[in-house]
N, C-alpha and C positions, 0 to 999 in steps of 0.2 A: 390565302384565297387563291383561286385559279389564275394561272399565268395569262390566260386569254382575256382576263378582265370581264368576264361574262357576269359576274356577281358583285354586288357592292355591299357594304355594311355601313350602318349609321346608328348614332345614338339618337333615340326618340324619347320625349317626354309626352305622355298622354293627358297628364294633369299637373297642376302646380303642387309643390310641396318639397319634401326633404329630398337630399341627394339621391335616395333610393329610387326616386321616379324615373331616373335616367336608366334606360335599358337599350341594349343593342339588338338591332334587327336586321335580318338579311333582306336585301332588296335588289331589284334589277338595276343595272347601270344606267343612269339617266340619260335621256337622248338630247343631244345638243340642238338647239334652236338658233335662228339667226340673231347674230350679235353675241352669241354665248360662246364659251370655251368649256370643255370637259376636262377637269384636272384630276390626276390621281394624287391624293392628299399624302404628302410626306409627314408633316407635322402640323398640329393645330394648337394655337395658343389657349390657355384657360384664363379667362379674365373675370374680373369682378361682376361685370354687366351680365355675364352668363349666370352668375349666381342670383342676380336680381330677377332675371327673367324666369329661372327655374322656379323661385320661390312664389312668383307672382307679383312682386314688387313693381316690375315693368311688365305690362300686359302683352302677351304675344299670341297669335293664333295657334290653337292647339288642333292636332299634333304637331309638335315642333322639334326641330334638331337644332340645338344650340350651337354657338361657336361663330365668332366675327372675324377671325384671324388665322391665316394658315399660309402654308407654302406646298409646292409639289410640281409635277411635271405635266405638262399639257399632253392629252391624249388625242384630242380632236377639236376642231373648230366649226363654228356655224357659218351659215351664209352671210357674206358682208364683212367677215373678219379678215383683214390683210396684213395686219402687223404682229400677228402671233402665229407660230407655227407648232405642229406636234414635235414634241421633244424639248420645248423651251422649258427652263426653270423659271418659275414664277412665284411670287407671293402676293397677297392681297389682304384687305381688311374691309370691315363695314358690310360684308355681305353674308347674311345668316346661313348656317348649315355646314360649318366646317368640321363638326365632330362626326366625320365620315371618311370612308376610303376613297369615295369618289364624290365630286360635286361640281355644279355648274356655276360659272362665274362670268358676269358680263366682262367682255374684253376690255372694256374702258377702265375697269378697276385693277387690272393686272399690273404688276411691277416686276420688272426683270431683276433676277437675282444673279449677282457676278459669278462667274465660273469658280473664283477662288473661295467662295463663301458656301458653307454647307446649308442645306435646306432647313434643317432644324434651327440653326442659328438665324436664319432670315425669319422664321416664325417667331422666334423668341424675342427678337429685338424690335420688330416692326412697330407695334402700337406703343410699347414702352419707350423704345428709342426716339421715335418721332415726337412723343409727348415731351420727353425730356429735352430734346432739341427745340421744340417750340417754347417750353417754359424758359430755357436759357438764352433764347435768341430774339424771340418775338415779344413774348409777354413782358419779360423784363430783361432787356439785353444786359448781360452780365460783363462787367469789365474788370480789369485787374485791381481796382480799388474796392470792389464790393465785398460786403459781409453777408453771407447767406445763411439762413437758417433752413436746413432741409429736414423735414419730418420724415419718418420711415426711410432712413438712410441706407438701410440694408435691404430694402425691398426692390422690386422690379424696376419701377420709375425712379425711385429715390436714389438708388445705387448708380444709375446712369446719370442722373442729374448731378450727383456729387463729382462723378468723373469729368463731366463737362464744365462744371463751374471751377473745379480745381485746375483744369487745363488753360481755362481762361484768365488764371491768376487770382481768383477770388479766395478769400478766406472762408472756409466751409465749416459750419457748426452742424452736426448731424444728431439727430435723435433717434433713439431705438426703444423698443417695448421691453428688452432684456439684455443683460449682460453678455449673454451668449451671441448676441447679434453684433456687438461692438466691434470684433475683428473684421467682420465683413464691411462694415461701414468705414472703418479705417483704410482697408484695402481699396475702397471705391474712391478714396480721396478726402474724406472728411478729415479736418485738422484737429477737431475736438468732436468728442461724442458724449451725448448725455441720455442716461436712462430716464425717459420722462415719467416712468411709473414709480420711481423711487426718489426722484430729485426734482425740485422745483426749477423747470428748465428756464422759465422767464427770468428768474433772478440770476441763474447761472450764465444765460446769454448777456445780461447787462454786465456781469462781472468780466466775462471774457472780452467784451468790447469797451471796457473802461467807462461804462455808463451811457455810452452813445447809443447803442442799439444797433440792430441789424438793418441793412438796407432793404432786404426782401425776406419774406417768409413763404416757404413753399409747403403747403400743407394738404396731405392727402388723407388725414385721419378726420378731420371735421369737428364733430361736437366736443370731443374730449379735449381738444387742444385749441380751439379757436379763440376763446376769450383771453387766455394767458398769451396767445400768439401775438394778439394786438399790442401787448404791453413790451414786446420784444423789440418793436420797431423804433427806429430814429423818427424825428418829425419829417413828414413827407414820404416815409417809407411805403413799400407795396406789400399787400398780403394777397398771395396768390392761392386760392382755394381751388384745388383740382380734384379732389376725392372726398369722400365721406364714410370711410370704413367703420367709424365708430357711431355713425348716425348723421342725419341733416343737421346743419346748423340752424338755431332759431333766427327768426327774423331780425335784422339789423336796423337799428335807428341810425340814419346818417350822422346824428349829432355824436354818436360814439366815435366815428372816425375823426370828427374834428377835435373832440376832447383828448384823443390820443396823439394829436400832433398832425393834423390834416393828412390823415393816411389815404391811401388808395386801395381799394378792394376789388378783385376781379375774380371770376369764375370761368376760366377759358375752356374752349373746345377745339379740337383739331379741325372739325368740319367748319368752323367759322373763320378759320385762318387759311386753311387750304380748301379753297371752294370748287376748284375745277381739278380734273385728274392730273394736268400737267404740274401744278403746284404740289400735289401729293407725291408724284413720282420724283420731282426735284429733291423734296425733303428726304424721302426714303433712300434716294441715291447717295445723299450726304451721309446719312446714318450708316449705309451699308459700306461705303467707301472708308468710313472711320473705322468700322470694324475689321474690314480687310487689312487696313493699314496698321492695326494694333493700336489705334488711339482710343478705341473704346472696346471694353471687354464685356462680353456677353456672359451672364450668370443664369444657368439653368438649374433650378431647384430640384426638378424631378421630370422624368420621362415615364409615362404610363400608357397601358394599352387601352383602347376604347371601352374594353369591358370594365376598367377601373375608372371610368369617368366620375362615378359617384364618390369614390375615395379622393379623387382630385378636387372635387368641390369641396369636400370636407376639409381637405388639408389647406385650401386657400382660405377658407372661412376661418380657420384656426389662427391666422395671422402669424404662423410659424415660419412662413416661407422666406427663403433668401434667393430671390430671383424668380424666373419664369417656371410655370408647370407646363409641360407639353403632353399633348395626346399623340401617340404614334400608331395610326391605323394598321 
């Protein structure tokens, strides 16, 4: 694209459907309005919610540019913006339209990226890293004596969650959907790895814990693992359901939680814990600091061009990914 930034490109979906509905269009660079910031996108994260929006499972106004997570460099600021300057390196999430070369972002949503951190790493770790940090610190505060079952231990959130849990001294049991993913789960800090597609993971967890059960189950899979996951827990244990890639869980009779040992069940969201921008920035800064210090390792599965957004969606839907997929405009 031209060096004077006179033209922009973005992915647009005119209708709901398969990945092929994602097409790239040339557009004018958007004009910044009061309270907004114009950003040249360096990298945009591809997330499961993007797939749901594209398929129509989550309804969005059409035409629509997907993407809720990115990093980039500030090109211009609107009236009333005093704490952001052109040239600042920033990241953000929760604002649609990141599958683009340029986008407008409310200044209140921006998070500073440390000078020692690459912009692609910032985009790769923002949502996944903050989610993992939330799960390990707020939803179920992991301590050194905890036994954690982490499903999708080689995935984006799961791999980071394994790192955080192991660093806190917990015993981490990870599950994967194929033997080829086991090395990635072990590298992320899992002490034991179970292929849940060929082994009864609940029985294996009981065996590994001497019959006691895990203190917490972190489940991003949903329907396929939920019922057996409840049987993995010790009395009073916590089931943290934070995803549903295999489908939504059926309604739960509260008596089921009682019969399995007075269990706790929650389905958390970052937006309910970090309700104001200052809270979001604090958590993001903690995650970024961990990456810069080498305490948290970012895994990028693939980097692709905007024109390959459809392929990126297909790859994420395949559940073969080991880490984040990034679009590089």
